[in-house]
C-alpha positions in Angstrom: 21.0 -8.7 21.9 22.6 -10.0 18.7 25.9 -8.2 18.1 25.6 -6.3 14.4 28.7 -7.5 11.7 28.8 -5.2 9.0 28.9 -7.8 6.4 25.0 -8.9 7.3 23.8 -4.9 7.7 25.2 -3.9 4.4 23.1 -7.1 2.7 20.0 -6.3 4.8 20.4 -2.7 4.0 21.0 -3.3 0.5 18.5 -6.1 0.2 15.8 -3.6 2.4 16.3 -1.0 -0.7 15.7 -3.4 -3.3 12.7 -4.4 -1.9 10.9 -0.5 -1.8 12.4 -0.4 -4.9 10.0 -3.8 -5.9 6.8 -2.5 -4.4 7.7 0.6 -6.0 7.7 -1.0 -9.7 4.2 -3.2 -8.4 2.3 -0.8 -6.6 0.9 2.7 -8.0 1.1 4.8 -11.2 4.3 6.3 -10.6 5.7 3.0 -11.9 2.7 3.1 -14.6 3.9 6.0 -16.4 7.7 5.1 -16.9 6.7 1.2 -17.5 5.2 2.4 -20.8 8.6 3.7 -22.1 10.6 1.4 -20.8 8.1 -1.8 -20.2 11.5 -4.2 -19.1 13.0 -2.3 -16.7 9.8 -2.4 -14.5 9.5 -5.8 -15.2 12.7 -6.5 -14.4 12.4 -5.2 -11.4 8.3 -6.7 -10.1 10.2 -9.8 -10.9 13.5 -10.3 -9.8 13.3 -7.2 -6.6 11.2 -10.0 -5.0 13.8 -12.1 -4.8 15.7 -10.4 -2.0 13.3 -11.8 0.7 15.3 -14.8 0.4 18.4 -13.7 1.7 16.8 -12.3 4.8 15.6 -16.0 5.8 19.0 -17.0 5.0 20.3 -14.6 7.4 17.3 -14.9 10.1 18.5 -19.1 10.2 21.9 -18.3 10.0 20.9 -16.6 13.6 19.0 -19.0 14.6 22.1 -21.7 15.0 24.7 -19.4 16.1 22.1 -19.1 18.5 20.4 -21.9 20.0 22.6 -24.6 18.3 25.5 -23.0 17.9 28.2 -26.4 17.5 25.8 -27.8 15.7 24.0 -29.6 19.0 20.9 -28.6 20.9 20.7 -26.5 23.4 18.8 -26.4 26.7 16.3 -23.7 25.5 12.4 -22.9 26.9 10.3 -22.0 23.3 8.0 -20.7 25.2 9.8 -17.0 26.8 11.8 -16.8 23.4 8.6 -16.8 20.7 7.0 -14.5 23.2 10.3 -12.0 22.9 10.4 -12.3 19.3 6.9 -11.4 18.8 6.9 -9.0 21.3 10.3 -7.8 18.8 8.4 -8.3 15.5 4.8 -7.4 16.2 5.8 -3.4 18.1 7.0 -1.6 14.8 5.0 -4.0 12.7 1.6 -2.3 14.3 2.9 0.9 13.6 3.4 0.6 10.1 0.7 -1.7 9.8 -1.6 1.1 11.2 0.3 4.2 9.2 -0.9 2.1 6.1 -4.0 1.8 6.5 -4.3 5.5 7.4 -3.0 6.5 4.6 -5.3 4.8 2.9 -8.3 5.7 3.9 -6.9 9.6 3.5 -6.2 9.4 0.1 -9.0 6.7 -1.2 -11.8 9.7 -1.4 -9.8 11.0 -4.5 -6.7 8.3 -5.1 -8.3 5.1 -6.8 -6.0 2.6 -7.7 -5.6 -0.9 -7.4 -2.6 -0.7 -5.2 -4.7 0.1 -2.6 -5.8 -2.8 0.3 -9.3 -2.3 1.5 -11.4 -1.1 4.1 -9.7 -2.8 6.9 -12.7 -4.5 9.6 -11.5 -5.5 13.2 -11.4 -8.6 12.0 -8.6 -8.4 10.0 -6.8 -5.8 12.5 -7.2 -8.6 14.7 -5.6 -11.2 12.9 -2.8 -8.8 11.8 -2.7 -8.2 16.1 -1.5 -12.2 16.5 0.1 -12.3 12.7 -2.2 -15.2 11.3 -4.3 -13.1 8.6 -2.5 -15.0 5.4 -3.3 -18.2 7.5 -7.1 -17.3 7.4 -7.1 -15.8 4.1 -7.8 -11.9 5.0 -5.8 -9.5 3.0 -2.9 -8.5 4.3 -3.2 -3.9 5.3 0.5 -3.8 3.8 3.0 -5.2 1.4 5.4 -7.8 2.6 3.8 -8.0 5.5 3.4 -11.6 5.1 7.5 -12.1 6.3 6.8 -11.3 9.8 4.1 -13.6 9.9 6.0 -16.3 8.7 9.5 -15.5 10.1 7.2 -15.6 13.6 6.4 -19.7 12.6 9.7 -20.5 11.4 11.5 -19.3 14.4 8.8 -20.8 16.8 8.9 -23.9 14.8 12.7 -24.2 15.1 13.2 -22.9 18.7 9.9 -26.0 20.2 12.3 -28.4 17.2 15.6 -27.4 19.3 13.9 -28.0 22.6 12.0 -30.9 22.0 15.6 -33.3 20.3 17.0 -31.7 23.6 14.5 -33.7 25.4 16.1 -36.7 23.5 18.9 -38.8 25.7 22.3 -36.9 24.9 23.4 -39.1 22.3 20.7 -37.9 20.0 22.0 -33.9 20.6 23.5 -34.0 17.2 20.5 -35.4 15.4 19.1 -31.9 14.6 21.6 -31.3 11.6 20.0 -34.2 10.4 16.4 -33.1 11.1 17.2 -29.3 9.3 18.9 -31.4 6.0 15.8 -33.3 6.1 13.2 -30.3 6.4 15.0 -28.0 4.1 15.0 -30.7 1.7 11.3 -31.1 2.1 10.8 -27.7 2.0 12.9 -26.9 -1.3 12.1 -30.1 -3.0 8.4 -30.7 -2.7 6.3 -27.8 -0.6 7.8 -24.8 -2.4 7.0 -26.3 -5.4 3.0 -25.5 -4.7 1.9 -22.2 -4.5 -0.6 -22.8 -1.9 1.5 -24.0 0.7 2.6 -20.3 1.1 0.7 -19.4 3.6 3.2 -21.2 6.2 6.5 -21.9 7.4 7.0 -25.3 6.3 7.1 -23.5 2.6 9.6 -21.3 3.7 11.5 -24.0 5.5 14.0 -24.3 2.8 15.5 -20.9 3.0 15.9 -21.0 6.4 17.2 -24.3 6.5 19.9 -23.2 4.3 20.4 -20.7 6.8 21.8 -22.5 9.8 23.4 -25.1 7.7 25.5 -21.9 6.2 26.5 -21.3 9.9 27.3 -25.1 10.4 29.2 -24.6 7.4 31.4 -22.1 8.8 31.8 -23.1 12.6 31.9 -26.5 13.1 34.6 -29.7 12.5 32.1 -30.9 9.3 32.4 -27.2 8.1 32.8 -28.7 4.1 29.8 -31.5 4.7 27.9 -28.5 5.2 29.3 -26.3 2.6 28.7 -29.7 -0.1 25.1 -30.3 1.7 24.2 -26.8 0.9 24.8 -27.4 -2.5 23.5 -30.3 -3.3 20.2 -28.8 -1.7 20.1 -26.2 -4.1 21.1 -28.0 -7.0 18.7 -31.2 -6.3 16.4 -28.7 -6.1 17.1 -26.4 -9.5 16.8 -29.9 -10.9 13.3 -30.5 -10.0 12.0 -26.9 -10.9 14.2 -24.2 -11.6 13.0 -21.0 -9.9 14.4 -18.0 -9.2 14.4 -17.8 -5.4 16.2 -20.9 -4.4 18.9 -19.8 -6.6 19.1 -16.6 -4.3 18.5 -18.5 -2.0 21.3 -21.7 -2.0 23.9 -18.3 -3.0 23.7 -16.6 -0.3 23.5 -19.2 1.9 27.0 -20.7 0.5 28.4 -16.7 0.8 27.0 -16.2 4.0 29.1 -19.8 5.0 31.8 -18.9 3.2 32.3 -15.5 4.5 31.7 -15.9 8.0 34.7 -18.7 7.9 36.9 -16.1 6.7 35.7 -13.9 9.2 34.5 -10.4 6.7 31.3 -10.7 8.9 33.4 -8.5 11.2 35.5 -6.3 8.9 34.1 -5.6 6.0 32.5 -3.5 4.5 33.4 -0.3 7.3 30.4 1.6 5.6 28.7 3.5 8.6 25.7 4.9 5.9 25.7 0.7 5.4 25.9 0.0 9.3 23.4 2.3 9.7 20.5 1.4 7.1 21.0 -2.2 7.7 20.4 -1.8 11.5 17.1 -0.4 10.5 15.7 -2.6 7.9 13.5 -3.6 9.5 11.7 -1.0 10.1 12.2 0.2 6.4 10.7 -3.0 5.4 7.4 -2.4 7.2 6.7 1.2 7.0 7.7 2.1 3.5 4.4 0.3 1.4 1.9 3.3 3.6 4.6 5.7 2.3 5.1 4.6 -1.3 1.6 5.0 -1.4 1.2 7.8 -0.2 4.0 9.6 -2.4 1.5 8.2 -5.6 -0.7 9.7 -4.7 -0.2 12.8 -4.3 2.3 12.2 -7.3 -0.7 11.1 -9.4 -2.3 14.9 -9.4 0.8 16.9 -9.4 2.8 15.3 -12.2 0.4 12.4 -13.9 3.0 12.2 -16.9 6.4 12.4 -18.0 9.2 10.1 -17.4 11.7 12.2 -15.5 9.9 13.5 -13.1 8.0 10.1 -11.9 11.0 8.9 -12.2 12.2 11.7 -9.4 8.6 10.6 -7.3 10.3 6.8 -7.2 13.4 8.7 -5.5 11.7 11.0 -3.2 9.2 7.8 -2.1 12.6 5.4 -1.6 14.5 8.6 0.4 10.8 9.3 2.6 11.2 5.3 3.4 14.4 5.4 5.0 13.4 8.4 6.7 10.0 6.8 7.6 11.9 3.6 9.0 14.7 5.9 10.9 12.0 7.5 12.5 9.8 4.3 13.1 13.6 2.4 14.6 13.9 5.5 16.5 11.1 5.8 18.5 9.5 2.3 18.4 11.8 -0.7 16.8 15.2 0.5 19.1 12.3 0.7 22.8 11.6 -2.8 23.4 8.8 -1.3 26.6 7.2 1.2 23.9 4.2 -0.4 24.0 2.1 0.2 27.5 0.1 3.0 29.3 1.8 5.9 27.5 1.5 8.4 25.0 3.1 6.4 21.7 0.4 3.6 22.2 -2.3 6.3 22.7 -0.8 7.1 19.0 -1.3 4.4 18.2 -4.3 3.5 19.0 -6.3 7.1 18.2 -4.4 5.8 14.5 -6.4 2.7 14.4 -9.6 4.5 15.5 -9.2 7.4 12.7 -8.4 5.1 9.8 -11.5 3.1 11.3 -13.7 6.6 11.2 -12.4 7.6 7.6 -13.2 4.4 6.3 -16.5 4.5 8.1 -17.1 8.1 6.6 -16.2 6.9 2.9 -18.9 4.3 3.1 
């Protein structure tokens, strides 16, 4: 299990809250009420809030490098078991969160008509979520931001297979890994990420992931200075080709992460129990918040359809409920590796799925 690092926990916790607020700005009538008076504020949250997800890609790449190629050299790994373990870790809380989002949507649909609601799910759509292929086959996601989960899984699988393949070569070629990572990162940042049609698959995002891997090597290998230069160079060339806020965010995040790692800040700062707690639960909060903010928006649209202050309070309530919901999901699902099986928890999940399908079918 990856040890907790206060610096990364704090960054993930704050980034997670930024994404929650970003989605509150994008989805639901509360932000529309506030946006009528403060359009620039809502526009800023919509435009800049989504950039926080780049941090998660950089951090994920950092941890992959630390676990499977800590010296910039390949190690002997077996991708199959590792990919399966990663899939189970991602999919278990994911299924509960998506089911909750679909159930809340089904419950509020009869009296809350809004563009932020996803369409009624089909059996095929639910299976696509189970296998994390919904974007790849062109199906609508049932919850906001869950595209990240599918891409993160693809990136992990791609990287572990890449490490294993290079390690199968003669030993003198094991140091080839950083060169391949730099090449893939450049290809992603300089070419693929310029075209939105590639956004459904891992190579589009490998640039951010690769910067995270380079950030680890920039702090932990003898060639640290060269890796730091490479991070800056890859980002600057990408920005020279076309300025993108996502590239700025990922490049700066990778540089800060590498410097913080080299100086020992990751383990020592900040000493905040609250940020540690939040960062530890950031994945669960990220997963569950969409359904909960849809529910709060639905209630607020009936009780408080007007009024800037009361809708601003609704935003705060939605954030608080998202944190609380994430804490519950973490406590009873994410932190329990064997939660799925012949047990009441799985029965609850299946009941949620069947209830959602029944409600949506009745509504038709």
